NUZADREN-64126 format. One record per residue (C-alpha): residue number from 1; x, y, z. Coordinates in steps of 0.05 Angstrom, whole numbers, plus 5000, padded with zeros to 4 digits. Layout:
N
[kero NUM; [X; Y; Z]] ...
% end
This chain:
217
[kero 1; [1948; 8198; 9295]] [kero 2; [1986; 8130; 9286]] [kero 3; [2052; 8116; 9324]] [kero 4; [2093; 8120; 9260]] [kero 5; [2065; 8188; 9229]] [kero 6; [2079; 8213; 9319]] [kero 7; [2149; 8190; 9296]] [kero 8; [2157; 8219; 9239]] [kero 9; [2124; 8287; 9254]] [kero 10; [2159; 8298; 9320]] [kero 11; [2237; 8271; 9292]] [kero 12; [2244; 8313; 9232]] [kero 13; [2258; 8385; 9225]] [kero 14; [2215; 8441; 9231]] [kero 15; [2211; 8454; 9159]] [kero 16; [2183; 8383; 9154]] [kero 17; [2127; 8402; 9199]] [kero 18; [2118; 8470; 9157]] [kero 19; [2117; 8424; 9089]] [kero 20; [2062; 8380; 9119]] [kero 21; [2008; 8434; 9139]] [kero 22; [2020; 8468; 9076]] [kero 23; [2002; 8414; 9039]] [kero 24; [1940; 8400; 9081]] [kero 25; [1923; 8473; 9070]] [kero 26; [1927; 8476; 9000]] [kero 27; [1884; 8407; 8980]] [kero 28; [1825; 8451; 9038]] [kero 29; [1842; 8509; 9001]] [kero 30; [1822; 8484; 8930]] [kero 31; [1765; 8438; 8958]] [kero 32; [1736; 8511; 8979]] [kero 33; [1754; 8552; 8922]] [kero 34; [1718; 8499; 8868]] [kero 35; [1656; 8507; 8917]] [kero 36; [1659; 8589; 8912]] [kero 37; [1678; 8585; 8835]] [kero 38; [1611; 8535; 8823]] [kero 39; [1558; 8582; 8849]] [kero 40; [1543; 8655; 8832]] [kero 41; [1551; 8708; 8876]] [kero 42; [1506; 8697; 8944]] [kero 43; [1466; 8760; 8925]] [kero 44; [1427; 8733; 8865]] [kero 45; [1400; 8685; 8912]] [kero 46; [1351; 8745; 8934]] [kero 47; [1319; 8746; 8866]] [kero 48; [1258; 8708; 8871]] [kero 49; [1257; 8713; 8791]] [kero 50; [1328; 8684; 8776]] [kero 51; [1355; 8619; 8764]] [kero 52; [1415; 8588; 8791]] [kero 53; [1445; 8531; 8751]] [kero 54; [1507; 8480; 8772]] [kero 55; [1523; 8416; 8772]] [kero 56; [1569; 8364; 8811]] [kero 57; [1586; 8290; 8803]] [kero 58; [1571; 8242; 8854]] [kero 59; [1599; 8174; 8877]] [kero 60; [1570; 8130; 8936]] [kero 61; [1617; 8094; 8986]] [kero 62; [1606; 8010; 8986]] [kero 63; [1627; 8004; 9060]] [kero 64; [1579; 8065; 9088]] [kero 65; [1520; 8029; 9065]] [kero 66; [1468; 8009; 9114]] [kero 67; [1397; 7962; 9092]] [kero 68; [1347; 7935; 9123]] [kero 69; [1312; 7875; 9086]] [kero 70; [1246; 7856; 9078]] [kero 71; [1269; 7786; 9068]] [kero 72; [1324; 7784; 9127]] [kero 73; [1351; 7713; 9105]] [kero 74; [1385; 7757; 9049]] [kero 75; [1453; 7791; 9051]] [kero 76; [1468; 7863; 9048]] [kero 77; [1503; 7838; 8974]] [kero 78; [1427; 7838; 8947]] [kero 79; [1359; 7877; 8931]] [kero 80; [1289; 7868; 8936]] [kero 81; [1233; 7913; 8922]] [kero 82; [1221; 7949; 8988]] [kero 83; [1290; 7934; 9023]] [kero 84; [1311; 8007; 9053]] [kero 85; [1379; 8032; 9054]] [kero 86; [1429; 8089; 9073]] [kero 87; [1494; 8108; 9042]] [kero 88; [1543; 8160; 9045]] [kero 89; [1591; 8186; 8984]] [kero 90; [1617; 8249; 8965]] [kero 91; [1609; 8307; 8920]] [kero 92; [1657; 8331; 8868]] [kero 93; [1663; 8380; 8817]] [kero 94; [1622; 8365; 8747]] [kero 95; [1665; 8310; 8700]] [kero 96; [1705; 8289; 8745]] [kero 97; [1680; 8216; 8740]] [kero 98; [1675; 8183; 8672]] [kero 99; [1619; 8146; 8656]] [kero 100; [1617; 8065; 8656]] [kero 101; [1651; 8037; 8705]] [kero 102; [1704; 8087; 8749]] [kero 103; [1733; 8105; 8810]] [kero 104; [1747; 8178; 8820]] [kero 105; [1815; 8205; 8793]] [kero 106; [1873; 8206; 8848]] [kero 107; [1883; 8275; 8839]] [kero 108; [1807; 8292; 8847]] [kero 109; [1782; 8335; 8911]] [kero 110; [1721; 8329; 8935]] [kero 111; [1673; 8392; 8944]] [kero 112; [1630; 8366; 8991]] [kero 113; [1598; 8306; 9026]] [kero 114; [1528; 8259; 9000]] [kero 115; [1479; 8225; 9034]] [kero 116; [1420; 8182; 8995]] [kero 117; [1353; 8150; 9040]] [kero 118; [1315; 8102; 8998]] [kero 119; [1269; 8041; 8983]] [kero 120; [1289; 7990; 8930]] [kero 121; [1237; 7994; 8879]] [kero 122; [1260; 7936; 8837]] [kero 123; [1308; 7877; 8845]] [kero 124; [1382; 7872; 8845]] [kero 125; [1375; 7827; 8780]] [kero 126; [1332; 7892; 8742]] [kero 127; [1388; 7931; 8758]] [kero 128; [1438; 7887; 8731]] [kero 129; [1390; 7882; 8661]] [kero 130; [1406; 7960; 8657]] [kero 131; [1485; 7966; 8672]] [kero 132; [1478; 7920; 8611]] [kero 133; [1429; 7960; 8564]] [kero 134; [1376; 7915; 8566]] [kero 135; [1311; 7935; 8573]] [kero 136; [1294; 7942; 8648]] [kero 137; [1244; 7989; 8696]] [kero 138; [1262; 8050; 8686]] [kero 139; [1265; 8069; 8768]] [kero 140; [1307; 8047; 8821]] [kero 141; [1291; 8077; 8882]] [kero 142; [1247; 8126; 8918]] [kero 143; [1302; 8166; 8946]] [kero 144; [1317; 8229; 8993]] [kero 145; [1390; 8254; 8973]] [kero 146; [1425; 8313; 9017]] [kero 147; [1484; 8352; 8989]] [kero 148; [1527; 8381; 9032]] [kero 149; [1579; 8436; 9021]] [kero 150; [1613; 8415; 9058]] [kero 151; [1561; 8398; 9119]] [kero 152; [1492; 8409; 9146]] [kero 153; [1505; 8490; 9144]] [kero 154; [1501; 8498; 9067]] [kero 155; [1464; 8438; 9030]] [kero 156; [1409; 8425; 8991]] [kero 157; [1357; 8366; 8994]] [kero 158; [1315; 8336; 8944]] [kero 159; [1268; 8279; 8939]] [kero 160; [1232; 8231; 8887]] [kero 161; [1248; 8179; 8837]] [kero 162; [1322; 8159; 8834]] [kero 163; [1330; 8128; 8762]] [kero 164; [1370; 8059; 8749]] [kero 165; [1434; 8042; 8712]] [kero 166; [1453; 8087; 8652]] [kero 167; [1385; 8122; 8657]] [kero 168; [1360; 8197; 8675]] [kero 169; [1308; 8233; 8715]] [kero 170; [1279; 8297; 8749]] [kero 171; [1277; 8296; 8822]] [kero 172; [1255; 8359; 8863]] [kero 173; [1281; 8404; 8905]] [kero 174; [1252; 8407; 8973]] [kero 175; [1289; 8461; 9005]] [kero 176; [1364; 8480; 9037]] [kero 177; [1407; 8513; 9085]] [kero 178; [1460; 8563; 9092]] [kero 179; [1462; 8609; 9017]] [kero 180; [1402; 8548; 9002]] [kero 181; [1351; 8562; 9051]] [kero 182; [1280; 8572; 9017]] [kero 183; [1299; 8548; 8947]] [kero 184; [1257; 8513; 8905]] [kero 185; [1274; 8474; 8836]] [kero 186; [1296; 8417; 8805]] [kero 187; [1348; 8367; 8802]] [kero 188; [1360; 8328; 8732]] [kero 189; [1403; 8270; 8760]] [kero 190; [1433; 8225; 8703]] [kero 191; [1458; 8154; 8736]] [kero 192; [1522; 8147; 8695]] [kero 193; [1559; 8086; 8721]] [kero 194; [1584; 8048; 8769]] [kero 195; [1647; 8043; 8812]] [kero 196; [1687; 7983; 8821]] [kero 197; [1645; 7965; 8880]] [kero 198; [1583; 7969; 8849]] [kero 199; [1556; 8023; 8878]] [kero 200; [1527; 8088; 8834]] [kero 201; [1562; 8145; 8802]] [kero 202; [1514; 8199; 8780]] [kero 203; [1517; 8271; 8750]] [kero 204; [1461; 8327; 8784]] [kero 205; [1447; 8390; 8747]] [kero 206; [1413; 8437; 8798]] [kero 207; [1363; 8497; 8775]] [kero 208; [1346; 8537; 8832]] [kero 209; [1301; 8593; 8854]] [kero 210; [1288; 8628; 8917]] [kero 211; [1209; 8612; 8938]] [kero 212; [1224; 8670; 8984]] [kero 213; [1282; 8724; 8988]] [kero 214; [1304; 8721; 9062]] [kero 215; [1296; 8794; 9088]] [kero 216; [1217; 8781; 9081]] [kero 217; [1207; 8732; 9137]] 
% end
């Protein structure tokens, strides 16, 4: 907490402190309610034959990107086949993000966190071709994704090929934690565009079922 905010906090009447605390509580409550509404009641997760489907939007945070290049002379803003990386991001309710170049609307509240770890399958110039609607390889990365609601206590892990710009693909759900423990299924991912920092926005539709009922273990 910086000094200016400390001065504001200590110098205002008690009602100002309560108002600030109420705003913070409201933002958190909105995010939690949104997550709760996205998912069916937890009791359904014990039915092996029943599918659970929901969709989230994802944006990647360029400032968190850490990349290891096969050619050390290249910078973090280039991409070559075989380069490895890890980048974080945030999850939002479906259709929060516009297609094309778009940032998260100021009024949007994240519903979770995101982490992508992968290996590049193509070079950055081929990503640029796909961005501009020109013929390009279909797959951008081979990667693992962690969808955290909002942390590793409730999460979904996916694995597989990650599509190039403006393309889509099917990824494998390999498991989860919390209410998603024991799930298997498919994640249909659409690479819908980029934020203004040049990193990808995506929309992911999950189709999940329980591989086993938790009480059978």
